[in-house]
C-alpha positions as CSV (number, residue, x, y, z in Angstrom):
1,M,-9.1,29.5,-11.0
2,L,-9.2,28.0,-14.5
3,A,-5.9,26.3,-14.0
4,I,-7.0,24.9,-10.7
5,G,-10.2,23.7,-12.2
6,L,-8.5,21.9,-15.0
7,I,-6.1,20.3,-12.5
8,F,-9.1,19.0,-10.5
9,L,-10.8,17.8,-13.7
10,V,-7.8,15.9,-15.0
11,T,-7.0,14.4,-11.6
12,G,-10.6,13.3,-11.1
13,I,-10.6,11.6,-14.5
14,W,-7.3,9.9,-13.8
15,I,-8.5,8.6,-10.4
16,A,-11.8,7.4,-11.8
17,W,-10.3,5.6,-14.8
18,F,-6.7,4.6,-14.1
19,G,-7.0,4.2,-10.4
20,T,-10.0,2.0,-10.8
21,Q,-8.3,-0.1,-13.5
22,D,-5.2,-0.6,-11.2
23,A,-7.4,-1.7,-8.3
24,V,-9.4,-4.1,-10.5
25,A,-6.2,-5.6,-12.0
26,A,-4.6,-6.0,-8.5
27,A,-7.7,-7.8,-7.2
28,E,-8.0,-10.1,-10.2
29,R,-4.3,-11.0,-10.2
30,A,-4.4,-12.0,-6.5
31,A,-7.6,-13.9,-7.0
32,S,-6.2,-15.9,-9.9
33,L,-3.2,-17.2,-7.9
34,T,-3.4,-20.2,-5.7
35,P,-1.6,-19.7,-2.3
36,L,1.5,-21.9,-2.0
37,T,3.0,-23.7,0.9
38,A,6.8,-23.8,1.4
39,A,6.9,-27.2,-0.2
40,S,4.9,-26.3,-3.3
41,F,6.9,-23.0,-3.5
42,D,10.2,-25.0,-3.7
43,D,8.8,-26.9,-6.7
44,Q,8.2,-23.8,-8.7
45,P,10.5,-22.9,-11.6
46,A,12.5,-19.7,-11.5
47,G,10.6,-16.7,-12.9
48,A,7.1,-18.1,-12.0
49,L,4.6,-15.6,-10.6
50,V,3.4,-16.9,-7.2
51,L,1.3,-15.9,-4.2
52,V,2.2,-17.0,-0.7
53,E,-0.2,-16.8,2.3
54,A,1.8,-17.1,5.4
55,T,2.7,-15.6,8.8
56,I,5.7,-13.5,9.7
57,S,8.3,-16.0,10.9
58,P,9.7,-15.8,14.5
59,R,13.2,-16.2,12.9
60,N,12.9,-12.5,12.0
61,R,14.3,-10.1,14.5
62,P,12.3,-6.9,15.2
63,T,13.9,-3.8,13.7
64,F,11.9,-1.3,15.8
65,R,9.8,-2.2,18.9
66,T,7.9,-5.3,17.8
67,F,7.9,-4.5,14.1
68,V,9.9,-6.5,11.6
69,V,8.8,-4.3,8.7
70,Y,7.2,-0.9,8.9
71,H,6.6,2.6,7.6
72,I,7.1,5.8,9.6
73,S,4.6,8.6,8.9
74,E,4.7,12.1,10.3
75,I,2.1,14.9,10.5
76,K,3.3,17.6,8.2
77,G,0.4,19.9,8.8
78,Y,-3.4,20.2,9.1
79,D,-6.2,20.6,6.6
80,E,-9.0,23.2,6.7
81,D,-11.0,21.0,9.0
82,G,-8.1,20.6,11.4
83,D,-7.4,17.0,10.5
84,P,-3.8,15.9,10.4
85,E,-2.1,15.4,7.0
86,W,0.3,12.4,7.2
87,E,3.3,11.8,5.0
88,V,5.4,8.6,4.9
89,V,9.0,9.7,5.7
90,E,10.8,6.3,6.0
91,R,10.3,2.7,4.8
92,V,12.0,-0.3,6.4
93,T,11.3,-3.4,4.4
94,P,14.0,-6.0,5.0
95,A,14.2,-9.4,3.3
96,L,12.0,-11.3,5.7
97,M,11.3,-15.0,6.3
98,L,7.7,-16.2,6.0
99,E,6.1,-19.3,7.5
100,A,3.8,-21.3,5.2
101,D,4.2,-24.9,6.6
102,G,7.9,-24.2,6.2
103,V,10.1,-21.2,5.7
104,I,10.1,-19.0,2.6
105,Q,12.9,-16.5,2.3
106,L,12.3,-13.1,0.6
107,A,15.1,-12.2,-1.8
108,N,14.7,-8.5,-1.8
109,S,14.0,-5.4,0.4
110,D,12.3,-3.1,-2.1
111,Y,8.7,-4.5,-2.0
112,T,5.5,-2.5,-1.4
113,L,4.0,-2.8,2.1
114,E,0.2,-2.5,2.4
115,G,-2.9,-4.2,3.7
116,E,-4.0,-4.8,7.3
117,L,-1.1,-3.4,9.2
118,T,-0.4,-3.1,13.0
119,Q,-0.3,0.6,13.9
120,E,1.3,2.4,16.8
121,D,1.5,6.1,17.5
122,D,4.4,8.0,19.2
123,D,3.8,10.2,22.2
124,P,5.3,13.6,21.0
125,A,6.4,14.3,24.6
126,L,8.5,11.1,24.6
127,E,10.0,11.8,21.2
128,G,10.9,15.4,22.1
129,R,8.9,16.7,19.1
130,E,6.3,19.3,18.5
131,S,2.7,18.0,18.2
132,D,2.7,18.7,14.4
133,S,5.7,16.3,14.0
134,R,4.1,13.4,15.8
135,R,5.0,10.1,14.2
136,S,3.0,6.9,13.5
137,F,4.3,3.4,12.7
138,S,2.5,0.9,10.5
139,G,3.8,-2.5,9.8
140,L,3.9,-6.2,10.6
141,V,5.0,-8.1,13.7
142,V,6.1,-11.7,14.3
143,G,3.2,-14.1,13.9
144,Q,1.0,-11.7,12.0
145,Q,-0.7,-13.1,8.9
146,A,0.5,-11.8,5.6
147,M,0.3,-12.4,1.8
148,A,3.1,-11.9,-0.6
149,I,3.1,-11.8,-4.4
150,G,6.2,-12.0,-6.5
151,T,8.4,-14.2,-8.7
152,V,10.5,-17.2,-7.8
153,E,14.2,-16.7,-7.8
154,T,17.0,-19.2,-7.3
155,G,18.9,-18.5,-4.1
156,L,22.0,-20.0,-2.5
157,E,19.9,-22.5,-0.5
158,G,17.0,-23.0,-2.9
159,N,14.1,-21.0,-4.1
160,E,13.5,-17.5,-2.8
161,L,10.7,-15.0,-3.4
162,R,11.4,-11.7,-5.1
163,A,8.4,-9.9,-3.7
164,E,6.5,-7.1,-5.4
165,L,4.0,-6.8,-2.6
166,L,3.7,-7.8,1.0
167,A,0.3,-7.2,2.5
168,G,-1.0,-7.8,6.0
169,G,-3.9,-10.2,6.1
170,S,-5.2,-13.0,3.9
171,R,-5.5,-13.1,0.1
172,D,-9.3,-13.0,0.4
173,A,-9.0,-9.8,2.6
174,Y,-6.7,-8.2,0.1
175,V,-8.9,-9.0,-2.9
176,A,-12.0,-7.7,-1.0
177,A,-10.2,-4.5,-0.2
178,K,-9.1,-3.9,-3.8
179,R,-12.6,-4.6,-5.1
180,A,-14.0,-2.2,-2.6
181,E,-11.4,0.4,-3.7
182,A,-12.4,-0.2,-7.4
183,R,-16.1,0.6,-6.5
184,F,-15.2,3.7,-4.5
185,L,-12.6,5.4,-6.8
186,P,-15.1,6.2,-9.7
187,I,-17.3,8.0,-7.2
188,F,-14.3,9.9,-5.6
189,G,-12.8,10.7,-9.0
190,G,-16.2,11.8,-10.3
191,L,-16.6,14.2,-7.5
192,F,-13.1,15.6,-8.2
193,A,-13.9,16.0,-11.9
194,A,-17.3,17.6,-11.2
195,V,-15.6,20.2,-8.9
196,G,-13.0,20.8,-11.5
197,L,-15.6,21.2,-14.3
198,L,-17.6,23.6,-12.1
199,M,-14.5,25.7,-11.3
200,S,-13.5,25.8,-15.0
201,G,-16.9,26.8,-16.1
202,V,-17.1,29.6,-13.6
203,A,-13.6,30.8,-14.6
204,L,-14.5,30.8,-18.3
205,W,-17.7,32.7,-17.6
206,M,-15.8,35.3,-15.6
207,L,-13.3,35.7,-18.5
208,L,-16.1,36.1,-21.0
209,R,-17.7,38.7,-18.9
210,R,-14.5,40.7,-18.8
211,A,-14.0,40.4,-22.6
């Protein structure tokens, strides 16, 4: 019990401190960048950190159903309350084209996908899978609003965006979500740490009684 308590304690402190700092930094970085159009993006020097607020271009072909970029998650089990535990098992993030009063080409396919995503679930009967292997798809479709952050890179036909992040929704929505996350994580991490401290205390008390 002592080891488990210490794990909870350290995890809670890590979430409350480092998780919160990451969320704050992500929000402030996005808020500090002015969204660019395709024309202003083309004027940026190579290596510049930029933010683009755009829509998913119809020039992109769907890679699965109507998705042009997506994650696949599967239920790997259930918790004590009977709620499903999801795990991302596949990521499909091609080098997309974005529309921001013109086309902006992504240069890479290894960016992070998050934000306000379109979600669809599989019917396990259609997939020929057991219910505990049911899949869920989260991603972006043509015409959906998205925000990208990354650095400018010189491509064969002009500037391209080497994206770090592609998030569904607007910049303001992303910033609001990260700031909300920064307010929530200290509470969540504090609860984890409190449980860990309690478990560690009980374990030490039991050890002292046996001594």
